[in-house]
VEXKOLNU-593498 format. One record per residue (C-alpha): residue number from 1; z, y, x. Coordinates in Angstrom, 1 decimal. Layout:
N
<atom><num>NUM</num><zz>Z</zz><yy>Y</yy><xx>X</xx></atom>
...
This chain:
119
<atom><num>1</num><zz>-5.1</zz><yy>-3.7</yy><xx>46.0</xx></atom>
<atom><num>2</num><zz>-7.8</zz><yy>-5.3</yy><xx>44.0</xx></atom>
<atom><num>3</num><zz>-7.7</zz><yy>-9.0</yy><xx>42.4</xx></atom>
<atom><num>4</num><zz>-11.0</zz><yy>-9.5</yy><xx>42.6</xx></atom>
<atom><num>5</num><zz>-13.7</zz><yy>-10.8</yy><xx>39.3</xx></atom>
<atom><num>6</num><zz>-12.0</zz><yy>-13.7</yy><xx>38.5</xx></atom>
<atom><num>7</num><zz>-8.8</zz><yy>-11.6</yy><xx>37.3</xx></atom>
<atom><num>8</num><zz>-10.9</zz><yy>-9.1</yy><xx>34.9</xx></atom>
<atom><num>9</num><zz>-10.4</zz><yy>-9.9</yy><xx>31.2</xx></atom>
<atom><num>10</num><zz>-13.6</zz><yy>-11.8</yy><xx>28.9</xx></atom>
<atom><num>11</num><zz>-13.8</zz><yy>-12.4</yy><xx>25.5</xx></atom>
<atom><num>12</num><zz>-14.0</zz><yy>-16.5</yy><xx>25.8</xx></atom>
<atom><num>13</num><zz>-15.1</zz><yy>-17.9</yy><xx>22.5</xx></atom>
<atom><num>14</num><zz>-14.2</zz><yy>-21.6</yy><xx>22.0</xx></atom>
<atom><num>15</num><zz>-16.5</zz><yy>-24.1</yy><xx>22.9</xx></atom>
<atom><num>16</num><zz>-16.5</zz><yy>-25.1</yy><xx>18.8</xx></atom>
<atom><num>17</num><zz>-17.0</zz><yy>-21.3</yy><xx>17.7</xx></atom>
<atom><num>18</num><zz>-19.8</zz><yy>-22.0</yy><xx>15.3</xx></atom>
<atom><num>19</num><zz>-16.7</zz><yy>-24.2</yy><xx>13.2</xx></atom>
<atom><num>20</num><zz>-15.0</zz><yy>-20.6</yy><xx>12.9</xx></atom>
<atom><num>21</num><zz>-17.4</zz><yy>-18.1</yy><xx>11.6</xx></atom>
<atom><num>22</num><zz>-17.9</zz><yy>-17.8</yy><xx>7.5</xx></atom>
<atom><num>23</num><zz>-20.9</zz><yy>-17.5</yy><xx>5.8</xx></atom>
<atom><num>24</num><zz>-22.2</zz><yy>-13.8</yy><xx>5.2</xx></atom>
<atom><num>25</num><zz>-22.0</zz><yy>-14.2</yy><xx>1.7</xx></atom>
<atom><num>26</num><zz>-18.0</zz><yy>-15.1</yy><xx>1.5</xx></atom>
<atom><num>27</num><zz>-17.7</zz><yy>-12.1</yy><xx>3.9</xx></atom>
<atom><num>28</num><zz>-19.0</zz><yy>-9.7</yy><xx>1.9</xx></atom>
<atom><num>29</num><zz>-18.0</zz><yy>-11.0</yy><xx>-1.2</xx></atom>
<atom><num>30</num><zz>-14.3</zz><yy>-10.2</yy><xx>0.6</xx></atom>
<atom><num>31</num><zz>-15.1</zz><yy>-7.1</yy><xx>1.8</xx></atom>
<atom><num>32</num><zz>-16.5</zz><yy>-5.7</yy><xx>-1.6</xx></atom>
<atom><num>33</num><zz>-13.1</zz><yy>-6.7</yy><xx>-3.0</xx></atom>
<atom><num>34</num><zz>-11.1</zz><yy>-4.9</yy><xx>-0.5</xx></atom>
<atom><num>35</num><zz>-13.0</zz><yy>-2.0</yy><xx>-1.0</xx></atom>
<atom><num>36</num><zz>-12.7</zz><yy>-2.2</yy><xx>-4.9</xx></atom>
<atom><num>37</num><zz>-8.9</zz><yy>-2.6</yy><xx>-4.7</xx></atom>
<atom><num>38</num><zz>-8.7</zz><yy>1.2</yy><xx>-2.1</xx></atom>
<atom><num>39</num><zz>-10.7</zz><yy>2.8</yy><xx>-4.7</xx></atom>
<atom><num>40</num><zz>-9.6</zz><yy>5.1</yy><xx>-6.8</xx></atom>
<atom><num>41</num><zz>-6.5</zz><yy>5.9</yy><xx>-4.5</xx></atom>
<atom><num>42</num><zz>-5.4</zz><yy>9.2</yy><xx>-4.2</xx></atom>
<atom><num>43</num><zz>-3.5</zz><yy>11.6</yy><xx>-1.0</xx></atom>
<atom><num>44</num><zz>-2.6</zz><yy>15.4</yy><xx>-0.9</xx></atom>
<atom><num>45</num><zz>-3.9</zz><yy>17.0</yy><xx>1.7</xx></atom>
<atom><num>46</num><zz>-1.9</zz><yy>20.4</yy><xx>2.6</xx></atom>
<atom><num>47</num><zz>-4.8</zz><yy>23.8</yy><xx>2.7</xx></atom>
<atom><num>48</num><zz>-3.3</zz><yy>24.8</yy><xx>6.6</xx></atom>
<atom><num>49</num><zz>-4.9</zz><yy>25.7</yy><xx>9.6</xx></atom>
<atom><num>50</num><zz>-4.6</zz><yy>23.4</yy><xx>12.5</xx></atom>
<atom><num>51</num><zz>-4.3</zz><yy>19.1</yy><xx>12.2</xx></atom>
<atom><num>52</num><zz>-2.7</zz><yy>18.1</yy><xx>9.3</xx></atom>
<atom><num>53</num><zz>1.2</zz><yy>17.2</yy><xx>9.7</xx></atom>
<atom><num>54</num><zz>3.8</zz><yy>15.4</yy><xx>8.1</xx></atom>
<atom><num>55</num><zz>4.0</zz><yy>16.3</yy><xx>4.4</xx></atom>
<atom><num>56</num><zz>7.5</zz><yy>17.6</yy><xx>5.5</xx></atom>
<atom><num>57</num><zz>5.9</zz><yy>20.4</yy><xx>7.2</xx></atom>
<atom><num>58</num><zz>5.4</zz><yy>22.9</yy><xx>4.9</xx></atom>
<atom><num>59</num><zz>6.4</zz><yy>22.4</yy><xx>2.0</xx></atom>
<atom><num>60</num><zz>5.3</zz><yy>25.5</yy><xx>-0.2</xx></atom>
<atom><num>61</num><zz>1.5</zz><yy>25.2</yy><xx>0.7</xx></atom>
<atom><num>62</num><zz>-1.0</zz><yy>24.1</yy><xx>-1.3</xx></atom>
<atom><num>63</num><zz>-2.1</zz><yy>21.2</yy><xx>-1.2</xx></atom>
<atom><num>64</num><zz>-6.1</zz><yy>19.6</yy><xx>-2.2</xx></atom>
<atom><num>65</num><zz>-5.9</zz><yy>16.5</yy><xx>-4.0</xx></atom>
<atom><num>66</num><zz>-8.5</zz><yy>14.1</yy><xx>-2.7</xx></atom>
<atom><num>67</num><zz>-9.3</zz><yy>10.3</yy><xx>-4.1</xx></atom>
<atom><num>68</num><zz>-11.4</zz><yy>7.8</yy><xx>-2.3</xx></atom>
<atom><num>69</num><zz>-14.4</zz><yy>6.8</yy><xx>-3.7</xx></atom>
<atom><num>70</num><zz>-15.2</zz><yy>3.9</yy><xx>-1.6</xx></atom>
<atom><num>71</num><zz>-17.0</zz><yy>5.8</yy><xx>1.4</xx></atom>
<atom><num>72</num><zz>-15.0</zz><yy>9.3</yy><xx>1.7</xx></atom>
<atom><num>73</num><zz>-12.5</zz><yy>11.4</yy><xx>0.2</xx></atom>
<atom><num>74</num><zz>-13.7</zz><yy>13.7</yy><xx>-2.5</xx></atom>
<atom><num>75</num><zz>-11.6</zz><yy>16.7</yy><xx>-4.1</xx></atom>
<atom><num>76</num><zz>-10.1</zz><yy>16.1</yy><xx>-7.3</xx></atom>
<atom><num>77</num><zz>-7.8</zz><yy>19.1</yy><xx>-8.1</xx></atom>
<atom><num>78</num><zz>-5.2</zz><yy>21.5</yy><xx>-6.3</xx></atom>
<atom><num>79</num><zz>-1.7</zz><yy>21.7</yy><xx>-6.7</xx></atom>
<atom><num>80</num><zz>0.5</zz><yy>25.1</yy><xx>-5.7</xx></atom>
<atom><num>81</num><zz>3.5</zz><yy>22.8</yy><xx>-3.7</xx></atom>
<atom><num>82</num><zz>4.7</zz><yy>19.6</yy><xx>-1.9</xx></atom>
<atom><num>83</num><zz>7.2</zz><yy>18.8</yy><xx>-5.1</xx></atom>
<atom><num>84</num><zz>3.6</zz><yy>19.5</yy><xx>-7.6</xx></atom>
<atom><num>85</num><zz>2.1</zz><yy>16.5</yy><xx>-5.3</xx></atom>
<atom><num>86</num><zz>4.9</zz><yy>14.1</yy><xx>-5.0</xx></atom>
<atom><num>87</num><zz>5.3</zz><yy>14.5</yy><xx>-9.1</xx></atom>
<atom><num>88</num><zz>1.4</zz><yy>14.0</yy><xx>-9.4</xx></atom>
<atom><num>89</num><zz>0.9</zz><yy>11.6</yy><xx>-6.6</xx></atom>
<atom><num>90</num><zz>4.6</zz><yy>8.9</yy><xx>-7.2</xx></atom>
<atom><num>91</num><zz>4.9</zz><yy>9.5</yy><xx>-11.0</xx></atom>
<atom><num>92</num><zz>8.6</zz><yy>8.3</yy><xx>-12.6</xx></atom>
<atom><num>93</num><zz>8.1</zz><yy>4.4</yy><xx>-14.0</xx></atom>
<atom><num>94</num><zz>8.0</zz><yy>4.2</yy><xx>-17.3</xx></atom>
<atom><num>95</num><zz>11.4</zz><yy>3.1</yy><xx>-18.7</xx></atom>
<atom><num>96</num><zz>11.1</zz><yy>-0.2</yy><xx>-20.4</xx></atom>
<atom><num>97</num><zz>13.4</zz><yy>-0.7</yy><xx>-23.5</xx></atom>
<atom><num>98</num><zz>15.9</zz><yy>-3.8</yy><xx>-23.5</xx></atom>
<atom><num>99</num><zz>15.4</zz><yy>-6.5</yy><xx>-26.9</xx></atom>
<atom><num>100</num><zz>18.4</zz><yy>-6.2</yy><xx>-29.2</xx></atom>
<atom><num>101</num><zz>19.1</zz><yy>-9.8</yy><xx>-28.3</xx></atom>
<atom><num>102</num><zz>19.6</zz><yy>-9.1</yy><xx>-24.5</xx></atom>
<atom><num>103</num><zz>22.6</zz><yy>-7.3</yy><xx>-24.9</xx></atom>
<atom><num>104</num><zz>24.6</zz><yy>-10.1</yy><xx>-26.5</xx></atom>
<atom><num>105</num><zz>27.4</zz><yy>-11.8</yy><xx>-24.4</xx></atom>
<atom><num>106</num><zz>27.1</zz><yy>-15.4</yy><xx>-23.1</xx></atom>
<atom><num>107</num><zz>28.1</zz><yy>-18.5</yy><xx>-24.8</xx></atom>
<atom><num>108</num><zz>30.9</zz><yy>-20.0</yy><xx>-23.6</xx></atom>
<atom><num>109</num><zz>34.5</zz><yy>-18.6</yy><xx>-22.2</xx></atom>
<atom><num>110</num><zz>33.6</zz><yy>-18.5</yy><xx>-18.6</xx></atom>
<atom><num>111</num><zz>36.4</zz><yy>-20.7</yy><xx>-17.9</xx></atom>
<atom><num>112</num><zz>36.0</zz><yy>-23.2</yy><xx>-15.0</xx></atom>
<atom><num>113</num><zz>38.8</zz><yy>-26.1</yy><xx>-15.4</xx></atom>
<atom><num>114</num><zz>40.4</zz><yy>-27.4</yy><xx>-12.0</xx></atom>
<atom><num>115</num><zz>39.8</zz><yy>-31.2</yy><xx>-11.2</xx></atom>
<atom><num>116</num><zz>37.0</zz><yy>-31.2</yy><xx>-13.7</xx></atom>
<atom><num>117</num><zz>33.5</zz><yy>-32.6</yy><xx>-12.6</xx></atom>
<atom><num>118</num><zz>31.0</zz><yy>-29.6</yy><xx>-12.3</xx></atom>
<atom><num>119</num><zz>27.8</zz><yy>-32.3</yy><xx>-12.5</xx></atom>
């Protein structure tokens, strides 16, 4: 069964398409910001034969640590297994020390009188 040419999908621009265009300089600036934000990201690639699979496959396999330089992934190191790769990629967050005055209890008795106006 054929629906003919009128049912074909066609990309149609609105009649005021020029209004939706952004200047090339603005697009280039946004692209450069996006690329700079992604630079320095790390990933662990298992050194096994075949296609790369989930991290849970072959947890004892050695892994290459790669860093994104904005154009391609560059190998920056090696780790012996999944646990070492996770420790490198996801370090534990730094523990912030609370100030002494934060431990002070709140002032007041904490009681609410019945029937009293609250506001």
